[in-house]
N, CA, C and O atoms as CSV, one atom per row, in Angstrom:
chain,resi,resn,atom,element,x,y,z
A,1,UNK,N,N,109.076,77.524,125.421
A,1,UNK,CA,C,109.432,78.913,125.283
A,1,UNK,C,C,108.226,79.821,125.649
A,1,UNK,O,O,107.098,79.577,125.220
A,2,UNK,N,N,108.494,80.850,126.435
A,2,UNK,CA,C,107.441,81.749,126.791
A,2,UNK,C,C,107.132,82.687,125.640
A,2,UNK,O,O,108.031,83.062,124.887
A,3,UNK,N,N,105.883,83.069,125.496
A,3,UNK,CA,C,105.407,83.952,124.446
A,3,UNK,C,C,104.534,85.017,125.060
A,3,UNK,O,O,103.538,84.683,125.702
A,4,UNK,N,N,104.848,86.243,124.900
A,4,UNK,CA,C,104.057,87.343,125.421
A,4,UNK,C,C,103.538,88.193,124.348
A,4,UNK,O,O,104.220,88.447,123.355
A,5,UNK,N,N,102.279,88.669,124.529
A,5,UNK,CA,C,101.667,89.620,123.582
A,5,UNK,C,C,102.107,91.017,123.945
A,5,UNK,O,O,101.636,91.585,124.931
A,6,UNK,N,N,103.025,91.588,123.142
A,6,UNK,CA,C,103.546,92.883,123.426
A,6,UNK,C,C,102.839,93.855,122.448
A,6,UNK,O,O,103.022,93.795,121.232
A,7,UNK,N,N,102.048,94.724,123.026
A,7,UNK,CA,C,101.265,95.700,122.253
A,7,UNK,C,C,102.193,96.751,121.638
A,7,UNK,O,O,103.167,97.174,122.260
A,8,UNK,N,N,101.869,97.170,120.387
A,8,UNK,CA,C,102.594,98.198,119.706
A,8,UNK,C,C,101.968,99.549,120.039
A,8,UNK,O,O,101.102,100.032,119.309
A,9,UNK,N,N,102.398,100.148,121.127
A,9,UNK,CA,C,101.775,101.398,121.601
A,9,UNK,C,C,102.058,102.541,120.662
A,9,UNK,O,O,101.235,103.448,120.544
A,10,UNK,N,N,103.222,102.533,119.972
A,10,UNK,CA,C,103.526,103.615,119.037
A,10,UNK,C,C,102.490,103.628,117.871
A,10,UNK,O,O,102.044,104.698,117.457
A,11,UNK,N,N,102.126,102.472,117.367
A,11,UNK,CA,C,101.142,102.364,116.285
A,11,UNK,C,C,99.779,102.777,116.818
A,11,UNK,O,O,99.065,103.526,116.151
A,12,UNK,N,N,99.413,102.324,117.966
A,12,UNK,CA,C,98.088,102.688,118.545
A,12,UNK,C,C,97.962,104.189,118.803
A,12,UNK,O,O,96.925,104.794,118.532
A,13,UNK,N,N,99.052,104.786,119.340
A,13,UNK,CA,C,99.046,106.228,119.545
A,13,UNK,C,C,99.013,107.004,118.222
A,13,UNK,O,O,98.319,108.015,118.113
A,14,UNK,N,N,99.735,106.550,117.256
A,14,UNK,CA,C,99.710,107.224,115.928
A,14,UNK,C,C,98.280,107.247,115.387
A,14,UNK,O,O,97.806,108.270,114.893
A,15,UNK,N,N,97.600,106.096,115.489
A,15,UNK,CA,C,96.211,106.023,115.020
A,15,UNK,C,C,95.312,106.974,115.809
A,15,UNK,O,O,94.558,107.754,115.228
A,16,UNK,N,N,95.402,106.900,117.159
A,16,UNK,CA,C,94.570,107.759,118.008
A,16,UNK,C,C,94.839,109.241,117.725
A,16,UNK,O,O,93.907,110.040,117.626
A,17,UNK,N,N,96.159,109.609,117.592
A,17,UNK,CA,C,96.469,111.018,117.365
A,17,UNK,C,C,96.037,111.508,115.966
A,17,UNK,O,O,95.968,112.717,115.747
A,18,UNK,N,N,95.759,110.636,115.059
A,18,UNK,CA,C,95.281,111.056,113.726
A,18,UNK,C,C,93.820,111.399,113.719
A,18,UNK,O,O,93.316,111.970,112.752
A,19,UNK,N,N,93.124,111.055,114.796
A,19,UNK,CA,C,91.681,111.360,114.915
A,19,UNK,C,C,91.446,112.713,115.480
A,19,UNK,O,O,92.117,113.113,116.432
A,20,UNK,N,N,90.489,113.452,114.912
A,20,UNK,CA,C,90.162,114.793,115.351
A,20,UNK,C,C,89.729,114.817,116.823
A,20,UNK,O,O,89.993,115.787,117.534
A,21,UNK,N,N,89.068,113.755,117.273
A,21,UNK,CA,C,88.473,113.760,118.636
A,21,UNK,C,C,89.520,113.397,119.705
A,21,UNK,O,O,89.226,113.486,120.897
A,22,UNK,N,N,90.756,112.984,119.294
A,22,UNK,CA,C,91.733,112.592,120.329
A,22,UNK,C,C,92.254,113.819,121.061
A,22,UNK,O,O,92.593,114.841,120.464
A,23,UNK,N,N,92.302,113.673,122.370
A,23,UNK,CA,C,92.877,114.697,123.223
A,23,UNK,C,C,93.824,114.001,124.204
A,23,UNK,O,O,93.406,113.165,125.006
A,24,UNK,N,N,95.125,114.369,124.121
A,24,UNK,CA,C,96.085,113.692,124.968
A,24,UNK,C,C,95.781,113.962,126.434
A,24,UNK,O,O,95.335,115.049,126.800
A,25,UNK,N,N,96.029,112.956,127.269
A,25,UNK,CA,C,95.739,113.124,128.721
A,25,UNK,C,C,96.650,114.160,129.410
A,25,UNK,O,O,96.311,114.707,130.459
A,26,UNK,N,N,97.841,114.416,128.775
A,26,UNK,CA,C,98.726,115.391,129.347
A,26,UNK,C,C,99.581,115.957,128.225
A,26,UNK,O,O,99.698,115.341,127.166
A,27,UNK,N,N,100.170,117.103,128.441
A,27,UNK,CA,C,101.130,117.662,127.511
A,27,UNK,C,C,102.394,118.084,128.245
A,27,UNK,O,O,102.365,118.422,129.428
A,28,UNK,N,N,103.471,118.058,127.536
A,28,UNK,CA,C,104.760,118.520,128.069
A,28,UNK,C,C,104.897,119.972,127.661
A,28,UNK,O,O,104.793,120.308,126.481
A,29,UNK,N,N,105.130,120.830,128.638
A,29,UNK,CA,C,105.249,122.285,128.385
A,29,UNK,C,C,106.718,122.628,128.209
A,29,UNK,O,O,107.500,122.511,129.152
A,30,UNK,N,N,107.089,123.038,127.046
A,30,UNK,CA,C,108.425,123.520,126.803
A,30,UNK,C,C,109.534,122.467,126.797
A,30,UNK,O,O,110.700,122.787,127.031
A,31,UNK,N,N,109.175,121.231,126.532
A,31,UNK,CA,C,110.217,120.189,126.427
A,31,UNK,C,C,110.762,119.765,127.799
A,31,UNK,O,O,110.095,119.875,128.828
A,32,UNK,N,N,111.953,119.296,127.760
A,32,UNK,CA,C,112.621,118.859,129.006
A,32,UNK,C,C,113.994,119.489,129.088
A,32,UNK,O,O,114.525,119.985,128.095
A,33,UNK,N,N,114.569,119.463,130.299
A,33,UNK,CA,C,115.948,119.937,130.501
A,33,UNK,C,C,116.701,118.797,131.120
A,33,UNK,O,O,116.235,118.127,132.041
A,34,UNK,N,N,117.900,118.596,130.576
A,34,UNK,CA,C,118.732,117.513,131.091
A,34,UNK,C,C,120.131,118.005,131.359
A,34,UNK,O,O,120.786,118.544,130.466
A,35,UNK,N,N,120.584,117.830,132.543
A,35,UNK,CA,C,121.971,118.162,132.911
A,35,UNK,C,C,122.664,116.830,133.240
A,35,UNK,O,O,122.260,116.096,134.141
A,36,UNK,N,N,123.712,116.556,132.477
A,36,UNK,CA,C,124.380,115.287,132.668
A,36,UNK,C,C,125.867,115.542,132.898
A,36,UNK,O,O,126.625,115.795,131.962
A,37,UNK,N,N,126.263,115.467,134.172
A,37,UNK,CA,C,127.664,115.709,134.533
A,37,UNK,C,C,128.497,114.444,134.469
A,37,UNK,O,O,129.674,114.453,134.830
A,38,UNK,N,N,127.887,113.344,134.006
A,38,UNK,CA,C,128.586,112.040,133.922
A,38,UNK,C,C,128.506,111.236,135.217
A,38,UNK,O,O,128.904,110.071,135.236
A,39,UNK,N,N,128.010,111.822,136.281
A,39,UNK,CA,C,127.935,111.157,137.553
A,39,UNK,C,C,126.493,110.973,138.015
A,39,UNK,O,O,126.068,109.858,138.321
A,40,UNK,N,N,125.757,112.057,138.064
A,40,UNK,CA,C,124.348,111.990,138.490
A,40,UNK,C,C,123.526,112.943,137.608
A,40,UNK,O,O,123.385,114.117,137.948
A,41,UNK,N,N,122.989,112.466,136.498
A,41,UNK,CA,C,122.194,113.335,135.590
A,41,UNK,C,C,120.915,113.795,136.329
A,41,UNK,O,O,120.346,113.108,137.178
A,42,UNK,N,N,120.525,115.002,135.932
A,42,UNK,CA,C,119.299,115.602,136.488
A,42,UNK,C,C,118.416,116.053,135.365
A,42,UNK,O,O,118.885,116.703,134.431
A,43,UNK,N,N,117.125,115.719,135.432
A,43,UNK,CA,C,116.172,116.124,134.425
A,43,UNK,C,C,115.066,116.943,135.076
A,43,UNK,O,O,114.699,116.705,136.226
A,44,UNK,N,N,114.542,117.906,134.334
A,44,UNK,CA,C,113.384,118.684,134.794
A,44,UNK,C,C,112.354,118.720,133.652
A,44,UNK,O,O,112.690,118.644,132.471
A,45,UNK,N,N,111.105,118.839,134.059
A,45,UNK,CA,C,110.004,118.853,133.095
A,45,UNK,C,C,108.796,119.569,133.669
A,45,UNK,O,O,108.617,119.563,134.887
A,46,UNK,N,N,107.970,120.178,132.857
A,46,UNK,CA,C,106.685,120.736,133.227
A,46,UNK,C,C,105.620,119.967,132.453
A,46,UNK,O,O,105.676,119.821,131.232
A,47,UNK,N,N,104.646,119.483,133.223
A,47,UNK,CA,C,103.565,118.699,132.647
A,47,UNK,C,C,102.237,119.417,132.893
A,47,UNK,O,O,101.983,119.905,133.994
A,48,UNK,N,N,101.399,119.476,131.865
A,48,UNK,CA,C,100.098,120.119,132.038
A,48,UNK,C,C,98.995,119.085,131.798
A,48,UNK,O,O,98.963,118.419,130.763
A,49,UNK,N,N,98.092,118.965,132.775
A,49,UNK,CA,C,96.967,118.020,132.701
A,49,UNK,C,C,95.902,118.411,133.661
A,49,UNK,O,O,96.188,118.905,134.751
A,50,UNK,N,N,94.663,118.197,133.274
A,50,UNK,CA,C,93.543,118.484,134.178
A,50,UNK,C,C,93.572,119.877,134.750
A,50,UNK,O,O,93.223,120.072,135.915
A,51,UNK,N,N,93.981,120.858,133.957
A,51,UNK,CA,C,94.003,122.246,134.411
A,51,UNK,C,C,95.153,122.567,135.398
A,51,UNK,O,O,95.179,123.643,135.994
A,52,UNK,N,N,96.076,121.644,135.556
A,52,UNK,CA,C,97.211,121.866,136.478
A,52,UNK,C,C,98.509,121.811,135.685
A,52,UNK,O,O,98.630,121.096,134.690
A,53,UNK,N,N,99.485,122.600,136.165
A,53,UNK,CA,C,100.834,122.476,135.646
A,53,UNK,C,C,101.767,122.066,136.767
A,53,UNK,O,O,101.849,122.710,137.814
A,54,UNK,N,N,102.452,120.994,136.517
A,54,UNK,CA,C,103.379,120.459,137.530
A,54,UNK,C,C,104.790,120.602,137.002
A,54,UNK,O,O,105.074,120.213,135.869
A,55,UNK,N,N,105.685,121.161,137.822
A,55,UNK,CA,C,107.100,121.277,137.489
A,55,UNK,C,C,107.851,120.357,138.413
A,55,UNK,O,O,107.732,120.473,139.633
A,56,UNK,N,N,108.635,119.430,137.850
A,56,UNK,CA,C,109.400,118.436,138.648
A,56,UNK,C,C,110.845,118.374,138.174
A,56,UNK,O,O,111.188,118.737,137.049
A,57,UNK,N,N,111.676,117.889,139.104
A,57,UNK,CA,C,113.073,117.567,138.807
A,57,UNK,C,C,113.367,116.235,139.467
A,57,UNK,O,O,112.770,115.874,140.481
A,58,UNK,N,N,114.325,115.497,138.855
A,58,UNK,CA,C,114.710,114.215,139.403
A,58,UNK,C,C,116.058,113.835,138.848
A,58,UNK,O,O,116.456,114.296,137.778
A,59,UNK,N,N,116.752,113.004,139.570
A,59,UNK,CA,C,118.017,112.465,139.164
A,59,UNK,C,C,117.867,111.010,138.771
A,59,UNK,O,O,116.816,110.402,138.974
A,60,UNK,N,N,118.955,110.444,138.192
A,60,UNK,CA,C,118.887,109.016,137.862
A,60,UNK,C,C,120.288,108.446,137.671
A,60,UNK,O,O,121.282,109.168,137.755
A,61,UNK,N,N,120.354,107.141,137.412
A,61,UNK,CA,C,121.624,106.433,137.240
A,61,UNK,C,C,122.250,106.817,135.911
A,61,UNK,O,O,123.463,106.690,135.746
A,62,UNK,N,N,121.472,107.271,134.984
A,62,UNK,CA,C,121.953,107.754,133.657
A,62,UNK,C,C,120.904,108.705,133.130
A,62,UNK,O,O,119.876,108.905,133.777
A,63,UNK,N,N,121.137,109.299,131.970
A,63,UNK,CA,C,120.208,110.259,131.410
A,63,UNK,C,C,118.783,109.715,131.198
A,63,UNK,O,O,117.806,110.393,131.514
A,64,UNK,N,N,118.675,108.523,130.676
A,64,UNK,CA,C,117.315,107.955,130.390
A,64,UNK,C,C,116.622,107.642,131.723
A,64,UNK,O,O,115.417,107.857,131.856
A,65,UNK,N,N,117.357,107.148,132.687
A,65,UNK,CA,C,116.801,106.865,134.001
A,65,UNK,C,C,116.303,108.208,134.633
A,65,UNK,O,O,115.236,108.231,135.245
A,66,UNK,N,N,117.031,109.259,134.493
A,66,UNK,CA,C,116.652,110.549,135.055
A,66,UNK,C,C,115.401,111.084,134.360
A,66,UNK,O,O,114.522,111.644,135.015
A,67,UNK,N,N,115.314,110.912,133.019
A,67,UNK,CA,C,114.109,111.314,132.250
A,67,UNK,C,C,112.896,110.518,132.657
A,67,UNK,O,O,111.814,111.074,132.841
A,68,UNK,N,N,113.072,109.192,132.802
A,68,UNK,CA,C,111.950,108.340,133.215
A,68,UNK,C,C,111.487,108.722,134.604
A,68,UNK,O,O,110.285,108.801,134.857
A,69,UNK,N,N,112.415,108.961,135.503
A,69,UNK,CA,C,112.095,109.252,136.917
A,69,UNK,C,C,111.344,110.598,136.991
A,69,UNK,O,O,110.368,110.691,137.736
A,70,UNK,N,N,111.753,111.631,136.259
A,70,UNK,CA,C,111.089,112.900,136.337
A,70,UNK,C,C,109.682,112.844,135.733
A,70,UNK,O,O,108.766,113.501,136.227
A,71,UNK,N,N,109.518,112.076,134.688
A,71,UNK,CA,C,108.145,111.934,134.125
A,71,UNK,C,C,107.242,111.231,135.077
A,71,UNK,O,O,106.122,111.681,135.323
A,72,UNK,N,N,107.709,110.112,135.631
A,72,UNK,CA,C,106.834,109.392,136.656
A,72,UNK,C,C,106.531,110.286,137.836
A,72,UNK,O,O,105.392,110.340,138.300
A,73,UNK,N,N,107.535,110.989,138.329
A,73,UNK,CA,C,107.336,111.868,139.533
A,73,UNK,C,C,106.289,112.940,139.204
A,73,UNK,O,O,105.444,113.232,140.050
A,74,UNK,N,N,106.314,113.514,138.049
A,74,UNK,CA,C,105.355,114.540,137.633
A,74,UNK,C,C,103.996,114.014,137.286
A,74,UNK,O,O,102.992,114.699,137.483
A,75,UNK,N,N,103.943,112.790,136.763
A,75,UNK,CA,C,102.667,112.317,136.272
A,75,UNK,C,C,101.853,111.532,137.384
A,75,UNK,O,O,100.623,111.529,137.333
A,76,UNK,N,N,102.494,110.909,138.328
A,76,UNK,CA,C,101.840,110.084,139.333
A,76,UNK,C,C,100.813,110.859,140.107
A,76,UNK,O,O,99.740,110.310,140.357
A,77,UNK,N,N,101.051,112.114,140.517
A,77,UNK,CA,C,99.995,112.819,141.246
A,77,UNK,C,C,98.756,113.052,140.388
A,77,UNK,O,O,97.666,113.207,140.939
A,78,UNK,N,N,98.880,113.084,139.046
A,78,UNK,CA,C,97.746,113.284,138.171
A,78,UNK,C,C,97.136,111.949,137.743
A,78,UNK,O,O,95.926,111.847,137.541
A,79,UNK,N,N,97.977,110.940,137.609
A,79,UNK,CA,C,97.552,109.609,137.140
A,79,UNK,C,C,98.210,108.544,138.022
A,79,UNK,O,O,99.255,108.003,137.660
A,80,UNK,N,N,97.605,108.238,139.178
A,80,UNK,CA,C,98.156,107.293,140.130
A,80,UNK,C,C,98.376,105.940,139.568
A,80,UNK,O,O,99.203,105.194,140.093
A,81,UNK,N,N,97.668,105.568,138.506
A,81,UNK,CA,C,97.900,104.230,137.915
A,81,UNK,C,C,99.328,104.036,137.396
A,81,UNK,O,O,99.773,102.902,137.220
A,82,UNK,N,N,100.023,105.103,137.159
A,82,UNK,CA,C,101.399,105.031,136.639
A,82,UNK,C,C,102.415,104.546,137.700
A,82,UNK,O,O,103.567,104.245,137.388
A,83,UNK,N,N,101.958,104.482,138.932
A,83,UNK,CA,C,102.837,103.942,140.003
A,83,UNK,C,C,103.248,102.524,139.660
A,83,UNK,O,O,104.362,102.121,139.993
A,84,UNK,N,N,102.395,101.755,139.009
A,84,UNK,CA,C,102.690,100.326,138.701
A,84,UNK,C,C,103.489,100.164,137.447
A,84,UNK,O,O,104.002,99.074,137.194
A,85,UNK,N,N,103.623,101.210,136.634
A,85,UNK,CA,C,104.272,101.108,135.344
A,85,UNK,C,C,105.816,101.022,135.556
A,85,UNK,O,O,106.400,101.786,136.325
A,86,UNK,N,N,106.427,100.080,134.855
A,86,UNK,CA,C,107.893,99.893,134.971
A,86,UNK,C,C,108.464,99.724,133.569
A,86,UNK,O,O,107.814,99.148,132.697
A,87,UNK,N,N,109.629,100.202,133.360
A,87,UNK,CA,C,110.394,99.993,132.128
A,87,UNK,C,C,111.139,98.649,132.307
A,87,UNK,O,O,111.884,98.434,133.262
A,88,UNK,N,N,110.888,97.770,131.330
A,88,UNK,CA,C,111.557,96.477,131.455
A,88,UNK,C,C,112.612,96.230,130.414
A,88,UNK,O,O,113.355,95.254,130.524
A,89,UNK,N,N,112.715,97.096,129.375
A,89,UNK,CA,C,113.767,96.975,128.392
A,89,UNK,C,C,113.961,98.307,127.669
A,89,UNK,O,O,113.012,99.048,127.415
A,90,UNK,N,N,115.206,98.577,127.353
A,90,UNK,CA,C,115.566,99.811,126.599
A,90,UNK,C,C,116.644,99.392,125.595
A,90,UNK,O,O,117.639,98.748,125.927
A,91,UNK,N,N,116.383,99.798,124.345
A,91,UNK,CA,C,117.355,99.425,123.313
A,91,UNK,C,C,117.472,100.582,122.350
A,91,UNK,O,O,116.454,101.193,122.024
A,92,UNK,N,N,118.655,100.916,121.878
A,92,UNK,CA,C,118.916,101.958,120.894
A,92,UNK,C,C,119.658,101.383,119.691
A,92,UNK,O,O,120.658,100.682,119.847
A,93,UNK,N,N,119.173,101.676,118.520
A,93,UNK,CA,C,119.825,101.251,117.247
A,93,UNK,C,C,120.322,102.422,116.493
A,93,UNK,O,O,119.565,103.370,116.284
A,94,UNK,N,N,121.546,102.420,116.069
A,94,UNK,CA,C,122.135,103.412,115.205
A,94,UNK,C,C,121.770,103.029,113.765
A,94,UNK,O,O,122.068,101.919,113.323
A,95,UNK,N,N,121.130,103.937,113.044
A,95,UNK,CA,C,120.588,103.548,111.730
A,95,UNK,C,C,121.574,103.673,110.593
A,95,UNK,O,O,121.470,102.909,109.633
A,96,UNK,N,N,122.505,104.570,110.640
A,96,UNK,CA,C,123.451,104.767,109.539
A,96,UNK,C,C,124.833,105.169,110.158
A,96,UNK,O,O,125.116,106.353,110.337
A,97,UNK,N,N,125.639,104.200,110.461
A,97,UNK,CA,C,126.914,104.501,111.160
A,97,UNK,C,C,127.822,105.329,110.293
A,97,UNK,O,O,128.761,105.931,110.814
A,98,UNK,N,N,127.593,105.394,108.981
A,98,UNK,CA,C,128.464,106.239,108.121
A,98,UNK,C,C,128.292,107.735,108.375
A,98,UNK,O,O,129.135,108.557,108.014
A,99,UNK,N,N,127.144,108.056,109.023
A,99,UNK,CA,C,126.948,109.520,109.347
A,99,UNK,C,C,127.578,109.892,110.672
A,99,UNK,O,O,127.514,111.054,111.074
A,100,UNK,N,N,128.191,108.934,111.367
A,100,UNK,CA,C,128.853,109.204,112.620
A,100,UNK,C,C,127.878,109.649,113.689
A,100,UNK,O,O,126.779,109.114,113.832
A,101,UNK,N,N,128.331,110.672,114.452
A,101,UNK,CA,C,127.482,111.115,115.595
A,101,UNK,C,C,126.219,111.879,115.170
A,101,UNK,O,O,125.396,112.223,116.018
A,102,UNK,N,N,126.067,112.137,113.915
A,102,UNK,CA,C,124.803,112.867,113.470
A,102,UNK,C,C,123.777,111.888,112.905
A,102,UNK,O,O,122.791,112.301,112.294
A,103,UNK,N,N,124.004,110.611,113.105
A,103,UNK,CA,C,123.053,109.629,112.569
A,103,UNK,C,C,121.802,109.552,113.407
A,103,UNK,O,O,121.806,109.884,114.592
A,104,UNK,N,N,120.724,109.107,112.772
A,104,UNK,CA,C,119.453,108.862,113.470
A,104,UNK,C,C,119.631,107.647,114.426
A,104,UNK,O,O,120.315,106.670,114.122
A,105,UNK,N,N,118.989,107.776,115.562
A,105,UNK,CA,C,119.013,106.706,116.552
A,105,UNK,C,C,117.508,106.322,116.768
A,105,UNK,O,O,116.661,107.187,116.991
A,106,UNK,N,N,117.227,105.048,116.695
A,106,UNK,CA,C,115.879,104.563,117.025
A,106,UNK,C,C,115.910,103.891,118.391
A,106,UNK,O,O,116.655,102.939,118.621
A,107,UNK,N,N,115.091,104.405,119.278
A,107,UNK,CA,C,114.995,103.916,120.632
A,107,UNK,C,C,113.749,103.074,120.741
A,107,UNK,O,O,112.679,103.473,120.283
A,108,UNK,N,N,113.885,101.881,121.361
A,108,UNK,CA,C,112.730,101.049,121.642
A,108,UNK,C,C,112.680,100.796,123.163
A,108,UNK,O,O,113.666,100.372,123.766
A,109,UNK,N,N,111.537,101.059,123.751
A,109,UNK,CA,C,111.366,100.876,125.194
A,109,UNK,C,C,110.161,99.962,125.407
A,109,UNK,O,O,109.117,100.140,124.780
A,110,UNK,N,N,110.312,99.009,126.276
A,110,UNK,CA,C,109.224,98.048,126.651
A,110,UNK,C,C,108.811,98.361,128.057
A,110,UNK,O,O,109.654,98.478,128.946
A,111,UNK,N,N,107.494,98.502,128.276
A,111,UNK,CA,C,106.917,98.801,129.562
A,111,UNK,C,C,105.988,97.693,130.000
A,111,UNK,O,O,105.541,96.872,129.200
A,112,UNK,N,N,105.708,97.691,131.302
A,112,UNK,CA,C,104.640,96.798,131.844
A,112,UNK,C,C,103.972,97.459,133.045
A,112,UNK,O,O,104.576,98.260,133.758
A,113,UNK,N,N,102.752,97.111,133.237
A,113,UNK,CA,C,102.023,97.516,134.487
A,113,UNK,C,C,101.800,96.297,135.381
A,113,UNK,O,O,101.018,96.336,136.331
A,114,UNK,N,N,102.512,95.209,135.051
A,114,UNK,CA,C,102.327,93.974,135.793
A,114,UNK,C,C,101.260,93.061,135.197
A,114,UNK,O,O,101.153,91.891,135.564
A,115,UNK,N,N,100.466,93.617,134.267
A,115,UNK,CA,C,99.367,92.853,133.668
A,115,UNK,C,C,99.602,92.763,132.153
A,115,UNK,O,O,99.576,91.673,131.583
A,116,UNK,N,N,99.829,93.904,131.511
A,116,UNK,CA,C,100.077,93.952,130.109
A,116,UNK,C,C,101.468,94.458,129.810
A,116,UNK,O,O,102.108,95.065,130.667
A,117,UNK,N,N,101.949,94.211,128.583
A,117,UNK,CA,C,103.244,94.685,128.139
A,117,UNK,C,C,103.056,95.446,126.826
A,117,UNK,O,O,102.314,95.006,125.948
A,118,UNK,N,N,103.742,96.611,126.696
A,118,UNK,CA,C,103.683,97.395,125.494
A,118,UNK,C,C,105.039,97.943,125.127
A,118,UNK,O,O,105.917,98.074,125.979
A,119,UNK,N,N,105.216,98.271,123.834
A,119,UNK,CA,C,106.445,98.719,123.292
A,119,UNK,C,C,106.243,100.051,122.587
A,119,UNK,O,O,105.215,100.277,121.947
A,120,UNK,N,N,107.225,100.923,122.708
A,120,UNK,CA,C,107.190,102.226,121.920
A,120,UNK,C,C,108.520,102.287,121.174
A,120,UNK,O,O,109.523,101.683,121.553
A,121,UNK,N,N,108.457,103.086,120.051
A,121,UNK,CA,C,109.657,103.386,119.260
A,121,UNK,C,C,109.721,104.890,119.083
A,121,UNK,O,O,108.690,105.557,118.992
A,122,UNK,N,N,110.947,105.429,119.036
A,122,UNK,CA,C,111.092,106.840,118.751
A,122,UNK,C,C,112.359,107.031,118.017
A,122,UNK,O,O,113.324,106.306,118.256
A,123,UNK,N,N,112.404,107.982,117.126
A,123,UNK,CA,C,113.546,108.230,116.253
A,123,UNK,C,C,114.014,109.679,116.329
A,123,UNK,O,O,113.196,110.597,116.267
A,124,UNK,N,N,115.305,109.890,116.461
A,124,UNK,CA,C,115.882,111.254,116.515
A,124,UNK,C,C,117.363,111.167,116.265
A,124,UNK,O,O,117.949,110.092,116.391
A,125,UNK,N,N,117.986,112.278,115.914
A,125,UNK,CA,C,119.419,112.334,115.809
A,125,UNK,C,C,119.999,112.429,117.238
A,125,UNK,O,O,121.177,112.142,117.449
A,126,UNK,N,N,119.183,112.826,118.194
A,126,UNK,CA,C,119.563,112.981,119.605
A,126,UNK,C,C,119.013,111.813,120.385
A,126,UNK,O,O,117.795,111.661,120.477
A,127,UNK,N,N,119.881,110.970,120.960
A,127,UNK,CA,C,119.443,109.760,121.685
A,127,UNK,C,C,118.604,110.192,122.904
A,127,UNK,O,O,117.653,109.491,123.250
A,128,UNK,N,N,118.915,111.296,123.552
A,128,UNK,CA,C,118.177,111.698,124.725
A,128,UNK,C,C,116.757,112.174,124.274
A,128,UNK,O,O,115.778,111.852,124.947
A,129,UNK,N,N,116.635,112.897,123.203
A,129,UNK,CA,C,115.323,113.262,122.684
A,129,UNK,C,C,114.486,112.092,122.267
A,129,UNK,O,O,113.286,112.053,122.536
A,130,UNK,N,N,115.116,111.115,121.598
A,130,UNK,CA,C,114.368,109.939,121.209
A,130,UNK,C,C,113.901,109.172,122.453
A,130,UNK,O,O,112.783,108.659,122.492
A,131,UNK,N,N,114.757,109.101,123.452
A,131,UNK,CA,C,114.418,108.446,124.721
A,131,UNK,C,C,113.262,109.136,125.411
A,131,UNK,O,O,112.317,108.492,125.865
A,132,UNK,N,N,113.347,110.450,125.486
A,132,UNK,CA,C,112.311,111.220,126.195
A,132,UNK,C,C,110.971,111.022,125.474
A,132,UNK,O,O,109.956,110.738,126.110
A,133,UNK,N,N,110.975,111.177,124.122
A,133,UNK,CA,C,109.711,111.037,123.368
A,133,UNK,C,C,109.154,109.613,123.510
A,133,UNK,O,O,107.941,109.431,123.609
A,134,UNK,N,N,110.024,108.621,123.519
A,134,UNK,CA,C,109.546,107.268,123.782
A,134,UNK,C,C,108.899,107.056,125.135
A,134,UNK,O,O,107.870,106.394,125.277
A,135,UNK,N,N,109.563,107.660,126.139
A,135,UNK,CA,C,109.054,107.585,127.531
A,135,UNK,C,C,107.684,108.263,127.621
A,135,UNK,O,O,106.755,107.729,128.226
A,136,UNK,N,N,107.576,109.432,127.019
A,136,UNK,CA,C,106.297,110.180,127.030
A,136,UNK,C,C,105.232,109.281,126.395
A,136,UNK,O,O,104.148,109.135,126.960
A,137,UNK,N,N,105.511,108.675,125.238
A,137,UNK,CA,C,104.561,107.818,124.584
A,137,UNK,C,C,104.176,106.617,125.418
A,137,UNK,O,O,103.003,106.247,125.472
A,138,UNK,N,N,105.132,106.013,126.058
A,138,UNK,CA,C,104.870,104.828,126.884
A,138,UNK,C,C,103.961,105.149,128.100
A,138,UNK,O,O,103.086,104.362,128.462
A,139,UNK,N,N,104.194,106.312,128.708
A,139,UNK,CA,C,103.341,106.696,129.816
A,139,UNK,C,C,101.956,107.180,129.299
A,139,UNK,O,O,100.940,106.921,129.944
A,140,UNK,N,N,101.916,107.871,128.157
A,140,UNK,CA,C,100.633,108.291,127.625
A,140,UNK,C,C,99.811,107.072,127.319
A,140,UNK,O,O,98.621,107.064,127.633
A,141,UNK,N,N,100.363,106.054,126.732
A,141,UNK,CA,C,99.640,104.815,126.423
A,141,UNK,C,C,99.097,104.213,127.679
A,141,UNK,O,O,97.953,103.757,127.701
A,142,UNK,N,N,99.885,104.197,128.731
A,142,UNK,CA,C,99.445,103.583,130.010
A,142,UNK,C,C,98.183,104.294,130.521
A,142,UNK,O,O,97.240,103.649,130.979
A,143,UNK,N,N,98.180,105.646,130.435
A,143,UNK,CA,C,97.037,106.424,130.911
A,143,UNK,C,C,95.817,106.168,130.030
A,143,UNK,O,O,94.722,105.938,130.544
A,144,UNK,N,N,95.994,106.205,128.706
A,144,UNK,CA,C,94.775,106.044,127.886
A,144,UNK,C,C,94.239,104.616,127.897
A,144,UNK,O,O,93.027,104.421,127.796
A,145,UNK,N,N,95.100,103.621,128.017
A,145,UNK,CA,C,94.603,102.262,128.072
A,145,UNK,C,C,93.792,102.059,129.366
A,145,UNK,O,O,92.805,101.324,129.363
A,146,UNK,N,N,94.193,102.691,130.441
A,146,UNK,CA,C,93.463,102.608,131.694
A,146,UNK,C,C,92.090,103.298,131.535
A,146,UNK,O,O,91.067,102.785,131.989
A,147,UNK,N,N,92.098,104.465,130.883
A,147,UNK,CA,C,90.837,105.190,130.704
A,147,UNK,C,C,89.913,104.485,129.759
A,147,UNK,O,O,88.700,104.565,129.952
A,148,UNK,N,N,90.410,103.777,128.718
A,148,UNK,CA,C,89.570,103.024,127.830
A,148,UNK,C,C,88.880,101.896,128.567
A,148,UNK,O,O,87.712,101.607,128.310
A,149,UNK,N,N,89.588,101.260,129.476
A,149,UNK,CA,C,88.982,100.157,130.218
A,149,UNK,C,C,87.862,100.598,131.155
A,149,UNK,O,O,86.947,99.834,131.463
A,150,UNK,N,N,87.960,101.872,131.606
A,150,UNK,CA,C,86.898,102.372,132.538
A,150,UNK,C,C,85.576,102.627,131.826
A,150,UNK,O,O,84.508,102.563,132.435
A,151,UNK,N,N,85.664,102.932,130.467
A,151,UNK,CA,C,84.449,103.261,129.762
A,151,UNK,C,C,83.772,102.062,129.215
A,151,UNK,O,O,82.720,102.179,128.587
């Protein structure tokens, strides 16, 4: 049986973010926009990093794919190392089915850069918001792990 060391990026980011000296490599300006007509979802986002603001739009096979595509499209000009980052698994768990459509959803996403593998978790009543926040965390982890190795 194969055994892989999957890093818990959510835990590492939570620890880093609790420190006063932590400065995220990028920020999302004003959240995201998602238009899903059921055929070709479109996502838009504004990303601020290194004194630049980038506004991007992208489509995808589904809402999560559109959100992942727009984040990569906006971040790669600022962080070229993200070109190698791929999503290899996506899973959503409904936490309390008795609450129906207003229940919390926990999204788990597994990423790789071809060398390492890491996992993020995000929780929200909105599956798209949980997915977006998880994607942001996964890409942020990829950027900071690259920068840590340089120092």
